[in-house]
Every structure is written in C-alpha cells, then in structure tokens.
C-alpha atoms as one frame of an Amber mdcrd trajectory, in Angstrom:
protein
   0.000   0.000   0.000   1.153   3.558  -0.669   0.566   6.966   0.857   0.219
   9.626  -1.810   0.365  13.398  -1.646  -1.943  15.130  -4.111  -0.728  18.630
  -4.889  -2.441  21.310  -6.977  -0.193  23.867  -8.622  -0.687  26.893 -10.818
   0.834  26.953 -14.304   3.757  28.890 -12.809   4.413  26.173 -10.220   2.865
  28.015  -7.264   1.323  25.549  -4.765  -2.455  25.968  -4.479  -3.582  23.074
  -2.286  -2.340  19.730  -1.000  -3.660  16.669   0.819  -2.367  13.195   1.605
  -4.267   9.971   1.082  -2.997   6.700   2.649  -3.848   3.134   1.720  -3.648
   3.363  -2.067  -2.430   0.409  -4.129   1.262   0.439  -5.064   0.430   0.420
  -8.793  -2.579   2.169 -10.281  -3.697   3.556 -13.636  -3.704   7.305 -14.123
  -7.478   7.128 -14.699  -8.050   5.377 -11.358  -5.748   7.852  -9.636  -7.654
  10.862 -11.000 -10.981   9.290 -10.022  -9.729   8.485  -6.491  -8.513  12.036
  -6.064 -11.858  13.460  -7.208 -13.835  11.055  -4.989 -11.785  12.148  -1.963
 -12.112  15.880  -2.628 -15.883  15.564  -3.190 -16.259  13.563   0.040 -14.350
  16.277   1.925 -16.515  18.992   0.382 -19.787  17.168   1.112 -18.690  16.637
   4.744 -18.587  20.429   5.215 -21.953  21.777   3.996 -21.796  25.344   2.813
 -18.088  25.240   2.020 -16.790  26.528  -1.305 -15.878  23.632  -3.627 -12.150
  23.681  -4.363 -11.690  20.714  -6.626  -9.877  19.667  -9.739 -12.840  20.636
 -11.927 -15.749  22.938 -11.163 -19.191  21.332 -10.677 -21.906  22.219 -13.149
 -24.056  24.968 -11.619 -27.247  22.954 -12.166 -25.836  20.077 -10.099 -25.169
  22.216  -7.048 -28.600  23.833  -7.379 -30.407  20.480  -7.590 -28.427  18.888
  -4.775 -28.084  21.930  -2.566 -24.354  22.248  -2.028 -23.649  18.509  -2.334
 -21.623  17.369  -5.325 -21.710  13.930  -6.976 -18.236  12.408  -7.209 -18.838
  10.206 -10.279 -19.986  13.133 -12.400 -17.002  15.167 -11.180 -14.646  12.284
 -12.017 -16.093  12.075 -15.544 -15.586  15.840 -15.922 -11.997  15.496 -14.694
 -11.251  12.759 -17.241 -12.602  14.944 -20.046 -10.624  17.939 -18.753  -7.427
  15.858 -18.786  -8.082  14.784 -22.372  -8.645  18.436 -23.385  -5.424  19.548
 -21.611  -7.345  21.337 -18.872  -4.648  20.221 -16.436  -1.335  18.415 -16.475
  -0.709  15.344 -14.361   2.828  14.997 -13.014   4.069  12.040 -10.997   7.381
  13.021  -9.494   9.038  14.912 -12.355   7.331  12.899 -15.118   4.288  14.083
 -17.076   1.552  11.483 -17.559   0.032  11.774 -21.012  -2.388   8.841 -21.098
  -5.032   7.877 -18.526  -4.319   4.201 -19.243  -0.701   4.561 -18.080   0.197
   2.573 -14.958   1.874   4.523 -12.162   4.117   3.086  -9.446   3.131   5.096
  -6.368   5.882   3.615  -4.207   8.522   5.125  -6.514   6.806   8.541  -6.857
   4.402   9.314  -3.987   3.810  12.965  -4.993   1.203  13.564  -7.688   0.859
  17.125  -8.973  -2.096  18.510 -10.884  -1.134  21.650 -12.780  -4.250  23.618
 -13.615  -4.024  25.341 -16.968  -5.895  28.522 -17.789  -7.335  28.766 -21.297
  -6.049  31.721 -23.293  -8.499  34.383 -24.442  -9.318  33.880 -28.117  -7.505
  30.526 -28.178
C-alpha cells in the first residue's frame, strides 16, 4: 500500500492546495488515480456543507442547485477525465508528465502527484 500526496499547482508552479491519502495500491492507472482524487475531494466537500468547492474541476451549476451544495463524485470524475483529455490540467508524478489515462503509475517510486491547472487563453 502507498501513501500519496496530491498537490495542486498553478501553471507557474505556485502551490495551491495539497492533501495526503494513505492506503492506495502500489500500482494504479492514471485514470483510477484521478478518479480516487476526485472522490476524496468531493467527500471532503460534502462533509462540510456550505463550504466553497475547491476541486480539480468545477461542478456544473445545475448540479449544485439540484443537490443543494452537495456534489456527486462520479460526475465530477467524468468531468476530470474529459478535462485531462482536453489539456485542462497536467498530471505529473514526481518529475514525469503522464500523457495517457491508461498509463500505470508506481506510487511507491513517486508518492507525490501534482495537478497543474491550466488557464485557457483568451481567443484561443
């Protein structure tokens, strides 16, 4: 089992947020890792009603209106997968960029996973 630190960074490398999650398998696909991260952040948000959602991807406004302030993790995980495929964020494990959600990651070798949020350019 591995303990992993999930770190959010700006495009300039400035740390935005960080949390640690123990008990993960030693080897995992990038897709499973993204989904686990999203499930954890949604669970933390839903445990604190009224808190501002600070996750990898922003919930659809209609979802938060229908469910009050609760967010569904599976929908958020699907949104995160699509955002990854559209280059909405970079996924770095150690110093290595992950480019495919099917890629297997050894979490015992690189226990720090960084999500670099990219900001779309105006007109681009």
